[in-house]
A tleap script that builds the chain and sets N, CA, C and O, in Angstrom:
source leaprc.protein.ff14SB
mol = sequence {
  NMET SER GLU SER ASN LEU LYS ARG THR THR
  ILE MET ALA ASP GLU GLU MET LEU TYR LYS
  ILE GLU LEU ILE ALA ARG ARG GLU GLY ARG
  SER LYS ALA ALA VAL ILE ARG GLU ALA LEU
  VAL ALA TYR VAL THR ALA ALA GLU GLU GLU
  GLN PRO ALA GLU ASP PRO LEU LEU ARG LEU
  ILE GLY LEU ALA GLY GLU THR ALA VAL PRO
  THR TYR MET ALA ASN GLY GLN ASP GLU ALA
  ASP ILE LEU GLU ASN ILE SER LEU GLN THR
  GLY PHE ALA LEU ARG ASP GLU LYS ASP ALA
  CALA
}
set mol.1.N position { -7.274 -1.550 -1.748 }
set mol.1.CA position { -6.705 -2.619 -2.539 }
set mol.1.C position { -6.896 -2.274 -4.013 }
set mol.1.O position { -8.021 -2.106 -4.481 }
set mol.2.N position { -5.812 -2.175 -4.717 }
set mol.2.CA position { -5.845 -1.809 -6.119 }
set mol.2.C position { -6.237 -3.005 -6.984 }
set mol.2.O position { -5.768 -4.120 -6.756 }
set mol.3.N position { -7.082 -2.776 -7.958 }
set mol.3.CA position { -7.508 -3.832 -8.871 }
set mol.3.C position { -6.321 -4.459 -9.591 }
set mol.3.O position { -6.356 -5.647 -9.913 }
set mol.4.N position { -5.260 -3.674 -9.851 }
set mol.4.CA position { -4.111 -4.200 -10.587 }
set mol.4.C position { -3.307 -5.190 -9.758 }
set mol.4.O position { -2.543 -5.979 -10.315 }
set mol.5.N position { -3.465 -5.165 -8.424 }
set mol.5.CA position { -2.738 -6.097 -7.562 }
set mol.5.C position { -3.473 -7.410 -7.353 }
set mol.5.O position { -2.919 -8.339 -6.765 }
set mol.6.N position { -4.691 -7.501 -7.818 }
set mol.6.CA position { -5.505 -8.679 -7.576 }
set mol.6.C position { -5.181 -9.793 -8.567 }
set mol.6.O position { -4.899 -9.539 -9.738 }
set mol.7.N position { -5.226 -11.021 -8.079 }
set mol.7.CA position { -5.033 -12.209 -8.915 }
set mol.7.C position { -6.330 -13.003 -8.907 }
set mol.7.O position { -6.996 -13.113 -7.878 }
set mol.8.N position { -6.675 -13.543 -10.037 }
set mol.8.CA position { -7.903 -14.316 -10.165 }
set mol.8.C position { -7.700 -15.715 -9.607 }
set mol.8.O position { -6.651 -16.329 -9.801 }
set mol.9.N position { -8.731 -16.217 -8.901 }
set mol.9.CA position { -8.722 -17.586 -8.403 }
set mol.9.C position { -10.144 -18.114 -8.425 }
set mol.9.O position { -11.094 -17.357 -8.626 }
set mol.10.N position { -10.287 -19.394 -8.222 }
set mol.10.CA position { -11.611 -20.017 -8.202 }
set mol.10.C position { -11.788 -20.702 -6.863 }
set mol.10.O position { -10.874 -21.363 -6.368 }
set mol.11.N position { -12.967 -20.544 -6.277 }
set mol.11.CA position { -13.272 -21.231 -5.020 }
set mol.11.C position { -14.539 -22.045 -5.195 }
set mol.11.O position { -15.347 -21.770 -6.082 }
set mol.12.N position { -14.707 -23.038 -4.352 }
set mol.12.CA position { -15.924 -23.848 -4.350 }
set mol.12.C position { -16.676 -23.507 -3.065 }
set mol.12.O position { -16.079 -23.464 -1.989 }
set mol.13.N position { -17.982 -23.265 -3.174 }
set mol.13.CA position { -18.813 -22.973 -2.009 }
set mol.13.C position { -20.193 -23.574 -2.246 }
set mol.13.O position { -20.648 -23.685 -3.384 }
set mol.14.N position { -20.853 -23.959 -1.153 }
set mol.14.CA position { -22.185 -24.534 -1.323 }
set mol.14.C position { -23.192 -23.424 -1.639 }
set mol.14.O position { -22.914 -22.240 -1.453 }
set mol.15.N position { -24.358 -23.837 -2.117 }
set mol.15.CA position { -25.374 -22.874 -2.554 }
set mol.15.C position { -25.811 -21.937 -1.449 }
set mol.15.O position { -26.011 -20.746 -1.687 }
set mol.16.N position { -25.962 -22.457 -0.250 }
set mol.16.CA position { -26.413 -21.625 0.860 }
set mol.16.C position { -25.416 -20.500 1.138 }
set mol.16.O position { -25.811 -19.352 1.344 }
set mol.17.N position { -24.121 -20.833 1.142 }
set mol.17.CA position { -23.097 -19.811 1.386 }
set mol.17.C position { -23.110 -18.773 0.261 }
set mol.17.O position { -23.031 -17.574 0.528 }
set mol.18.N position { -23.208 -19.219 -0.981 }
set mol.18.CA position { -23.247 -18.279 -2.111 }
set mol.18.C position { -24.481 -17.380 -2.034 }
set mol.18.O position { -24.418 -16.199 -2.377 }
set mol.19.N position { -25.595 -17.940 -1.585 }
set mol.19.CA position { -26.820 -17.150 -1.437 }
set mol.19.C position { -26.634 -16.071 -0.375 }
set mol.19.O position { -27.033 -14.923 -0.572 }
set mol.20.N position { -26.019 -16.446 0.761 }
set mol.20.CA position { -25.778 -15.472 1.825 }
set mol.20.C position { -24.828 -14.371 1.363 }
set mol.20.O position { -25.015 -13.202 1.699 }
set mol.21.N position { -23.823 -14.743 0.601 }
set mol.21.CA position { -22.881 -13.745 0.063 }
set mol.21.C position { -23.615 -12.791 -0.870 }
set mol.21.O position { -23.397 -11.580 -0.831 }
set mol.22.N position { -24.483 -13.345 -1.708 }
set mol.22.CA position { -25.264 -12.509 -2.626 }
set mol.22.C position { -26.163 -11.540 -1.869 }
set mol.22.O position { -26.271 -10.374 -2.249 }
set mol.23.N position { -26.813 -12.009 -0.797 }
set mol.23.CA position { -27.673 -11.130 0.002 }
set mol.23.C position { -26.870 -9.984 0.620 }
set mol.23.O position { -27.299 -8.831 0.597 }
set mol.24.N position { -25.713 -10.310 1.164 }
set mol.24.CA position { -24.865 -9.270 1.765 }
set mol.24.C position { -24.447 -8.274 0.697 }
set mol.24.O position { -24.503 -7.065 0.921 }
set mol.25.N position { -24.034 -8.763 -0.451 }
set mol.25.CA position { -23.584 -7.887 -1.538 }
set mol.25.C position { -24.702 -6.949 -1.981 }
set mol.25.O position { -24.469 -5.754 -2.164 }
set mol.26.N position { -25.902 -7.471 -2.152 }
set mol.26.CA position { -27.040 -6.626 -2.563 }
set mol.26.C position { -27.357 -5.579 -1.491 }
set mol.26.O position { -27.545 -4.401 -1.794 }
set mol.27.N position { -27.412 -6.030 -0.230 }
set mol.27.CA position { -27.752 -5.131 0.874 }
set mol.27.C position { -26.739 -3.990 0.981 }
set mol.27.O position { -27.109 -2.853 1.274 }
set mol.28.N position { -25.463 -4.296 0.745 }
set mol.28.CA position { -24.414 -3.289 0.886 }
set mol.28.C position { -24.063 -2.595 -0.427 }
set mol.28.O position { -23.224 -1.695 -0.452 }
set mol.29.N position { -24.705 -3.013 -1.515 }
set mol.29.CA position { -24.437 -2.386 -2.815 }
set mol.29.C position { -23.010 -2.646 -3.317 }
set mol.29.O position { -22.379 -1.785 -3.928 }
set mol.30.N position { -22.539 -3.832 -3.045 }
set mol.30.CA position { -21.182 -4.189 -3.485 }
set mol.30.C position { -21.237 -5.470 -4.302 }
set mol.30.O position { -22.274 -6.128 -4.382 }
set mol.31.N position { -20.124 -5.809 -4.896 }
set mol.31.CA position { -20.059 -7.055 -5.653 }
set mol.31.C position { -19.824 -8.234 -4.703 }
set mol.31.O position { -19.339 -8.068 -3.583 }
set mol.32.N position { -20.184 -9.431 -5.186 }
set mol.32.CA position { -19.915 -10.633 -4.389 }
set mol.32.C position { -18.412 -10.787 -4.178 }
set mol.32.O position { -17.978 -11.200 -3.103 }
set mol.33.N position { -17.625 -10.463 -5.181 }
set mol.33.CA position { -16.172 -10.584 -5.070 }
set mol.33.C position { -15.637 -9.680 -3.957 }
set mol.33.O position { -14.743 -10.077 -3.209 }
set mol.34.N position { -16.184 -8.467 -3.848 }
set mol.34.CA position { -15.735 -7.543 -2.797 }
set mol.34.C position { -16.075 -8.084 -1.412 }
set mol.34.O position { -15.279 -7.951 -0.482 }
set mol.35.N position { -17.247 -8.689 -1.269 }
set mol.35.CA position { -17.655 -9.276 0.006 }
set mol.35.C position { -16.726 -10.436 0.365 }
set mol.35.O position { -16.295 -10.556 1.511 }
set mol.36.N position { -16.422 -11.280 -0.606 }
set mol.36.CA position { -15.540 -12.430 -0.371 }
set mol.36.C position { -14.132 -11.953 -0.016 }
set mol.36.O position { -13.512 -12.490 0.902 }
set mol.37.N position { -13.621 -10.944 -0.740 }
set mol.37.CA position { -12.276 -10.414 -0.433 }
set mol.37.C position { -12.219 -9.882 0.993 }
set mol.37.O position { -11.258 -10.134 1.720 }
set mol.38.N position { -13.261 -9.140 1.392 }
set mol.38.CA position { -13.295 -8.584 2.751 }
set mol.38.C position { -13.315 -9.702 3.788 }
set mol.38.O position { -12.648 -9.608 4.819 }
set mol.39.N position { -14.073 -10.752 3.519 }
set mol.39.CA position { -14.141 -11.883 4.450 }
set mol.39.C position { -12.788 -12.585 4.541 }
set mol.39.O position { -12.374 -12.997 5.625 }
set mol.40.N position { -12.105 -12.721 3.422 }
set mol.40.CA position { -10.779 -13.351 3.425 }
set mol.40.C position { -9.779 -12.523 4.225 }
set mol.40.O position { -8.994 -13.069 5.001 }
set mol.41.N position { -9.807 -11.220 4.038 }
set mol.41.CA position { -8.891 -10.337 4.783 }
set mol.41.C position { -9.162 -10.455 6.280 }
set mol.41.O position { -8.227 -10.555 7.075 }
set mol.42.N position { -10.437 -10.443 6.668 }
set mol.42.CA position { -10.790 -10.548 8.086 }
set mol.42.C position { -10.331 -11.883 8.659 }
set mol.42.O position { -9.816 -11.933 9.776 }
set mol.43.N position { -10.513 -12.965 7.907 }
set mol.43.CA position { -10.117 -14.292 8.378 }
set mol.43.C position { -8.601 -14.395 8.536 }
set mol.43.O position { -8.113 -14.864 9.564 }
set mol.44.N position { -7.861 -13.960 7.526 }
set mol.44.CA position { -6.400 -14.062 7.570 }
set mol.44.C position { -5.836 -13.173 8.679 }
set mol.44.O position { -4.907 -13.577 9.379 }
set mol.45.N position { -6.381 -11.982 8.845 }
set mol.45.CA position { -5.930 -11.077 9.913 }
set mol.45.C position { -6.142 -11.719 11.283 }
set mol.45.O position { -5.247 -11.687 12.128 }
set mol.46.N position { -7.310 -12.297 11.507 }
set mol.46.CA position { -7.607 -12.950 12.787 }
set mol.46.C position { -6.688 -14.157 13.008 }
set mol.46.O position { -6.205 -14.374 14.120 }
set mol.47.N position { -6.451 -14.933 11.961 }
set mol.47.CA position { -5.582 -16.107 12.086 }
set mol.47.C position { -4.151 -15.698 12.416 }
set mol.47.O position { -3.489 -16.361 13.215 }
set mol.48.N position { -3.662 -14.608 11.807 }
set mol.48.CA position { -2.309 -14.145 12.087 }
set mol.48.C position { -2.187 -13.591 13.495 }
set mol.48.O position { -1.129 -13.711 14.113 }
set mol.49.N position { -3.253 -12.983 14.016 }
set mol.49.CA position { -3.226 -12.477 15.390 }
set mol.49.C position { -3.192 -13.631 16.389 }
set mol.49.O position { -2.546 -13.532 17.433 }
set mol.50.N position { -3.890 -14.730 16.070 }
set mol.50.CA position { -3.884 -15.897 16.944 }
set mol.50.C position { -2.516 -16.561 16.951 }
set mol.50.O position { -1.989 -16.907 18.008 }
set mol.51.N position { -1.952 -16.735 15.777 }
set mol.51.CA position { -0.651 -17.379 15.660 }
set mol.51.C position { 0.135 -16.626 14.585 }
set mol.51.O position { 0.021 -16.932 13.398 }
set mol.52.N position { 0.938 -15.634 15.010 }
set mol.52.CA position { 1.676 -14.829 14.044 }
set mol.52.C position { 2.586 -15.684 13.169 }
set mol.52.O position { 3.050 -16.747 13.581 }
set mol.53.N position { 2.825 -15.207 11.979 }
set mol.53.CA position { 3.739 -15.898 11.076 }
set mol.53.C position { 5.104 -15.995 11.735 }
set mol.53.O position { 5.527 -15.084 12.447 }
set mol.54.N position { 5.789 -17.103 11.492 }
set mol.54.CA position { 7.086 -17.326 12.121 }
set mol.54.C position { 8.106 -16.312 11.604 }
set mol.54.O position { 8.230 -16.083 10.401 }
set mol.55.N position { 8.817 -15.725 12.530 }
set mol.55.CA position { 9.883 -14.795 12.184 }
set mol.55.C position { 11.074 -15.618 11.715 }
set mol.55.O position { 11.579 -16.437 12.482 }
set mol.56.N position { 11.546 -15.430 10.475 }
set mol.56.CA position { 12.653 -16.253 9.978 }
set mol.56.C position { 13.918 -16.120 10.820 }
set mol.56.O position { 14.727 -17.046 10.863 }
set mol.57.N position { 14.102 -14.989 11.486 }
set mol.57.CA position { 15.287 -14.830 12.326 }
set mol.57.C position { 15.228 -15.739 13.550 }
set mol.57.O position { 16.264 -16.174 14.055 }
set mol.58.N position { 14.019 -16.026 14.025 }
set mol.58.CA position { 13.896 -16.895 15.181 }
set mol.58.C position { 14.321 -18.327 14.855 }
set mol.58.O position { 14.701 -19.080 15.751 }
set mol.59.N position { 14.260 -18.706 13.572 }
set mol.59.CA position { 14.706 -20.039 13.183 }
set mol.59.C position { 16.206 -20.202 13.355 }
set mol.59.O position { 16.697 -21.328 13.441 }
set mol.60.N position { 16.947 -19.096 13.408 }
set mol.60.CA position { 18.389 -19.166 13.568 }
set mol.60.C position { 18.792 -19.569 14.982 }
set mol.60.O position { 19.911 -20.031 15.206 }
set mol.61.N position { 17.881 -19.395 15.931 }
set mol.61.CA position { 18.192 -19.761 17.316 }
set mol.61.C position { 18.432 -21.265 17.362 }
set mol.61.O position { 17.626 -22.059 16.875 }
set mol.62.N position { 19.529 -21.626 17.944 }
set mol.62.CA position { 19.848 -23.037 18.067 }
set mol.62.C position { 20.732 -23.564 16.958 }
set mol.62.O position { 21.228 -24.685 17.063 }
set mol.63.N position { 20.950 -22.805 15.903 }
set mol.63.CA position { 21.782 -23.281 14.805 }
set mol.63.C position { 23.259 -23.322 15.173 }
set mol.63.O position { 24.046 -23.942 14.458 }
set mol.64.N position { 23.654 -22.685 16.261 }
set mol.64.CA position { 25.055 -22.664 16.662 }
set mol.64.C position { 25.466 -23.995 17.279 }
set mol.64.O position { 26.658 -24.222 17.485 }
set mol.65.N position { 24.543 -24.863 17.572 }
set mol.65.CA position { 24.864 -26.168 18.124 }
set mol.65.C position { 24.714 -26.215 19.624 }
set mol.65.O position { 24.459 -25.202 20.275 }
set mol.66.N position { 24.875 -27.402 20.159 }
set mol.66.CA position { 24.666 -27.613 21.589 }
set mol.66.C position { 25.736 -26.945 22.438 }
set mol.66.O position { 25.485 -26.624 23.599 }
set mol.67.N position { 26.929 -26.728 21.879 }
set mol.67.CA position { 28.018 -26.156 22.676 }
set mol.67.C position { 27.962 -24.640 22.737 }
set mol.67.O position { 28.739 -24.024 23.467 }
set mol.68.N position { 27.068 -24.036 21.992 }
set mol.68.CA position { 26.975 -22.575 21.995 }
set mol.68.C position { 26.479 -22.095 23.352 }
set mol.68.O position { 25.546 -22.660 23.924 }
set mol.69.N position { 27.105 -21.063 23.848 }
set mol.69.CA position { 26.730 -20.502 25.138 }
set mol.69.C position { 26.008 -19.184 24.890 }
set mol.69.O position { 26.575 -18.278 24.278 }
set mol.70.N position { 24.747 -19.058 25.359 }
set mol.70.CA position { 24.046 -17.793 25.158 }
set mol.70.C position { 24.759 -16.674 25.915 }
set mol.70.O position { 25.281 -16.882 27.010 }
set mol.71.N position { 24.773 -15.515 25.328 }
set mol.71.CA position { 25.440 -14.368 25.934 }
set mol.71.C position { 24.414 -13.309 26.271 }
set mol.71.O position { 23.595 -12.934 25.432 }
set mol.72.N position { 24.460 -12.836 27.485 }
set mol.72.CA position { 23.585 -11.753 27.907 }
set mol.72.C position { 24.368 -10.461 27.693 }
set mol.72.O position { 25.197 -10.086 28.523 }
set mol.73.N position { 24.102 -9.783 26.578 }
set mol.73.CA position { 24.924 -8.636 26.178 }
set mol.73.C position { 24.598 -7.366 26.958 }
set mol.73.O position { 25.346 -6.392 26.872 }
set mol.74.N position { 23.517 -7.349 27.705 }
set mol.74.CA position { 23.157 -6.138 28.437 }
set mol.74.C position { 23.792 -6.103 29.823 }
set mol.74.O position { 23.421 -5.277 30.657 }
set mol.75.N position { 24.751 -6.999 30.073 }
set mol.75.CA position { 25.341 -7.056 31.411 }
set mol.75.C position { 26.524 -6.102 31.580 }
set mol.75.O position { 27.183 -6.118 32.620 }
set mol.76.N position { 26.795 -5.283 30.587 }
set mol.76.CA position { 27.899 -4.344 30.673 }
set mol.76.C position { 29.215 -4.954 30.226 }
set mol.76.O position { 30.230 -4.261 30.151 }
set mol.77.N position { 29.206 -6.238 29.931 }
set mol.77.CA position { 30.426 -6.918 29.518 }
set mol.77.C position { 30.492 -7.121 28.009 }
set mol.77.O position { 31.389 -7.805 27.517 }
set mol.78.N position { 29.558 -6.539 27.273 }
set mol.78.CA position { 29.509 -6.804 25.844 }
set mol.78.C position { 30.784 -6.387 25.130 }
set mol.78.O position { 31.276 -7.132 24.284 }
set mol.79.N position { 31.327 -5.235 25.439 }
set mol.79.CA position { 32.554 -4.789 24.773 }
set mol.79.C position { 33.708 -5.730 25.080 }
set mol.79.O position { 34.475 -6.089 24.186 }
set mol.80.N position { 33.834 -6.134 26.349 }
set mol.80.CA position { 34.906 -7.058 26.728 }
set mol.80.C position { 34.718 -8.404 26.038 }
set mol.80.O position { 35.687 -8.998 25.564 }
set mol.81.N position { 33.472 -8.894 25.975 }
set mol.81.CA position { 33.205 -10.169 25.305 }
set mol.81.C position { 33.571 -10.103 23.833 }
set mol.81.O position { 34.151 -11.046 23.295 }
set mol.82.N position { 33.243 -9.011 23.181 }
set mol.82.CA position { 33.561 -8.856 21.761 }
set mol.82.C position { 35.064 -8.802 21.562 }
set mol.82.O position { 35.601 -9.479 20.684 }
set mol.83.N position { 35.748 -8.002 22.370 }
set mol.83.CA position { 37.202 -7.884 22.225 }
set mol.83.C position { 37.898 -9.213 22.492 }
set mol.83.O position { 38.925 -9.510 21.881 }
set mol.84.N position { 37.348 -10.012 23.396 }
set mol.84.CA position { 37.974 -11.278 23.754 }
set mol.84.C position { 37.670 -12.383 22.749 }
set mol.84.O position { 38.501 -13.264 22.533 }
set mol.85.N position { 36.488 -12.348 22.130 }
set mol.85.CA position { 36.037 -13.480 21.320 }
set mol.85.C position { 35.929 -13.224 19.826 }
set mol.85.O position { 35.691 -14.163 19.065 }
set mol.86.N position { 36.095 -11.994 19.384 }
set mol.86.CA position { 35.938 -11.673 17.964 }
set mol.86.C position { 37.248 -11.105 17.433 }
set mol.86.O position { 37.863 -10.239 18.056 }
set mol.87.N position { 37.664 -11.605 16.278 }
set mol.87.CA position { 38.864 -11.074 15.640 }
set mol.87.C position { 38.551 -9.689 15.092 }
set mol.87.O position { 37.616 -9.523 14.309 }
set mol.88.N position { 39.317 -8.716 15.493 }
set mol.88.CA position { 39.092 -7.358 15.006 }
set mol.88.C position { 39.483 -7.219 13.540 }
set mol.88.O position { 39.006 -6.315 12.854 }
set mol.89.N position { 40.346 -8.105 13.056 }
set mol.89.CA position { 40.760 -8.048 11.661 }
set mol.89.C position { 39.688 -8.631 10.722 }
set mol.89.O position { 39.395 -8.067 9.668 }
set mol.90.N position { 39.120 -9.758 11.125 }
set mol.90.CA position { 38.185 -10.443 10.231 }
set mol.90.C position { 36.722 -10.257 10.606 }
set mol.90.O position { 35.837 -10.369 9.758 }
set mol.91.N position { 36.468 -9.971 11.898 }
set mol.91.CA position { 35.086 -9.858 12.352 }
set mol.91.C position { 34.461 -11.202 12.675 }
set mol.91.O position { 33.285 -11.268 13.034 }
set mol.92.N position { 35.244 -12.291 12.550 }
set mol.92.CA position { 34.745 -13.625 12.857 }
set mol.92.C position { 35.147 -14.017 14.265 }
set mol.92.O position { 36.080 -13.461 14.844 }
set mol.93.N position { 34.421 -14.991 14.807 }
set mol.93.CA position { 34.749 -15.482 16.142 }
set mol.93.C position { 36.108 -16.145 16.116 }
set mol.93.O position { 36.476 -16.815 15.151 }
set mol.94.N position { 36.846 -15.944 17.194 }
set mol.94.CA position { 38.143 -16.584 17.334 }
set mol.94.C position { 37.926 -18.051 17.628 }
set mol.94.O position { 36.983 -18.408 18.335 }
set mol.95.N position { 38.782 -18.907 17.097 }
set mol.95.CA position { 38.649 -20.348 17.313 }
set mol.95.C position { 39.379 -20.738 18.582 }
set mol.95.O position { 40.481 -20.265 18.856 }
set mol.96.N position { 38.746 -21.608 19.348 }
set mol.96.CA position { 39.422 -22.172 20.514 }
set mol.96.C position { 40.440 -23.183 20.010 }
set mol.96.O position { 40.311 -23.699 18.900 }
set mol.97.N position { 41.444 -23.465 20.817 }
set mol.97.CA position { 42.455 -24.438 20.439 }
set mol.97.C position { 41.826 -25.819 20.247 }
set mol.97.O position { 42.266 -26.592 19.396 }
set mol.98.N position { 40.776 -26.134 21.054 }
set mol.98.CA position { 40.124 -27.443 20.910 }
set mol.98.C position { 39.351 -27.526 19.607 }
set mol.98.O position { 39.188 -28.613 19.053 }
set mol.99.N position { 38.858 -26.358 19.094 }
set mol.99.CA position { 38.147 -26.352 17.818 }
set mol.99.C position { 39.096 -26.565 16.652 }
set mol.99.O position { 38.700 -27.112 15.623 }
set mol.100.N position { 40.348 -26.137 16.801 }
set mol.100.CA position { 41.328 -26.238 15.726 }
set mol.100.C position { 41.771 -27.674 15.508 }
set mol.100.O position { 42.245 -28.013 14.424 }
set mol.101.N position { 41.626 -28.526 16.516 }
set mol.101.CA position { 42.103 -29.915 16.417 }
set mol.101.C position { 41.183 -30.763 15.572 }
set mol.101.O position { 41.437 -31.953 15.387 }
savepdb mol mol.pdb
quit
């Protein structure tokens, strides 16, 4: 971690926790800030492993509405489905006659 990438912040901690951090820092010959940074990295890494950050692409699922029909593209029919449902000129889905009304 490069010093130039670090941003300064302030945290509140009780005396006992600060004392324990100081003991660890002295024992390991490091600064208290380095010990705190390492603890933060370990905590955030563990939290992300428990519940990974939401993939923004997954939020798109369901945006097509209730009438959208999921397509299983690995069934060998993907080319036929594309040719039948996508305009080759525009690349957009073809509109059904009921959608045009």
